[in-house]
C-alpha positions, 0 to 999 in steps of 0.5 A, a space after each residue: 633555619 639556614 635556608 630562612 637566613 639565606 632567603 632574608 639575607 638575599 631579599 635584604 641584600 645583606 650577609 647572613 651574619 647581619 640577619 642573625 645579629 638583627 634576629 638576635 637583637 645584637 648590637 653592631 648593625 646600622 639602622 639602615 641595615 636593620 630596617 632592610 632586614 625587618 622589611 625583608 622579613 615582612 615581605 617574605 611573610 615570616 613572623 618577626 621575633 617578639 622583640 622586633 614586632 612593631 609597637 602600637 603608638 597608643 596602648 599602655 599595659 597596666 598590670 594590677 595585683 587585685 581589685 579587691 583592695 580599693 586603692 587599686 581601682 583608684 590608682 587605675 582610674 587616675 592612670 586611665 584618665 591621664 593616659 586618655 588625656 595624652 592620647 593613649 589607651 590603657 589595657 588593664 590586666 587584673 591578677 587573681 587566684 584563677 587569672 593569668 600570671 604576670 608573665 602571661 599578661 606581659 606576653 599578651 601585652 607584647 603580642 598586642 604591641 604595647 608602647 609601655 607597661 606599668 607594674 603595680 605591686 607585682 612580682 617586682 614588689 616581692 623580695 624572692 622574685 627573679 628579675 630576669 623577665 624585667 631585664 628582658 623587657 629593658 633589653 627590648 627597649 620597652 618602657 616600664 614603670 614599677 609602682 610600690 616596690 623596686 628591683 635592684 639592677 633594673 634601670 626603670 623608674 620606681 614610684 612608691 609610698 614611703 612605707 617606712 614613714 607610714 610605720 613610724 606615723 602609725 606608731 606615733 599616733 597610737 603612742 600619743 593616745 597612750 598605747 604601749 602594747 602596739 602590734 603589727 599585722 602583715 600580710 606577707 613576710 617577703 613583700 618589699 612594702 610590708 618589710 618597709 612598714 615593719 622597719 618603720 614600726 620597729 624603729 618607732 617602737 624602739 625609739 618611743 619605748 625602748 627594747 625589741 618588739 619583733 614578738 609583737 609582729 604577726 604574719 598572716 595572709 592577704 585580705 579580710 580573712 588574714 586580718 581576722 585570724 591575725 588580729 585574734 592572735 595579737 589580741 591574745 598577746 595583750 595588744 591594745 592597738 594593732 597596725 595593719 599593712 592594708 585596709 582589708 586586713 584592718 577590716 578583717 581585724 575589726 570584724 574578728 574583734 567585734 565578733 568576740 565582744 570587743 569594742 573598737 576603739 574602747 577595748 583595742 584600736 585599729 589602724 589600716 594602710 591605704 585609704 579610700 573614700 569608703 573607709 570613712 563609712 565603715 563601722 567604725 570609720 577606719 583610721 588609716 595611713 593614706 597612700 597618695 595614689 592619685 599623686 602617684 598615678 599622675 606622676 607614674 603616667 607622666 614618667 612612662 609617657 616621657 620614657 615612651 617619647 624618648 625624654 630623659 627620665 629619673 630611674 631612681 626610686 621616687 618616694 611619696 609621703 604617706 598621710 595619717 587620716 584619723 577616724 573612729 577606729 583609734 582612741 585613748 588607751 583605757 585602763 
């Protein structure tokens, strides 16, 4: 390493200490000296450290948790449309059980010299995750944006649907229909978004009915299978309505209950969370709390591009209001 430092220092006409500071991305080096060192590295044919590689002026990373939930393709479409209009090209990375991890996708995106990365309900949305990887990106001055969830201490914009408000809206809707035994079905006990939904649910239940309702909450697992299993457990507890933390859970719940001879909504009402156009065509059409993914996607794109261009941005979390969409899966409590 010493000989390499000497070669770079000699080529750049600076000290080895200056070369070391540049390579380790330390402060205290003038822009002119930094450029001289980087030029020397390139001239000598050495590979720059990842954080010092030139970035593409046109590529933006978009890391999605899955494409199974219809709200994520909708979000990706909105982001793509807005990026292209501004002259950028999205590089879409989709996580699944057998795909690369978020860290691996970030590494691949950095190797391609992306100008920024948008994280959609990824590791940043899990309360048990380590924030070191995000801090490293901030230290590399890479613009990043978090969607649906935020990380304490990370100076980056966060754009989320107001999950607490969503929980309250769902309870209010069902209470107005005469339901008192309202269950909550979550697909995680560590997801920030699920925990916010839970907080809103508990607040609304206590305000409306009094008492404590944590016994009416079931933690299942993601997708329809989780909804199938969790809904049967909640129905066995006497729930006349169930609020689900995703539309996929809600569809699984409807499948389970109809298979067991129950009519939706005559015997039990179901509310989802997310919404997309296809939810109006399910049997029955799903009542859900809509996340405003189009508005969130447009805003997130603008914020990320502003950051890339060096404009002042707001790094506090921006909460977007959810909207109740009433369809056929909820009805008046009978009996």
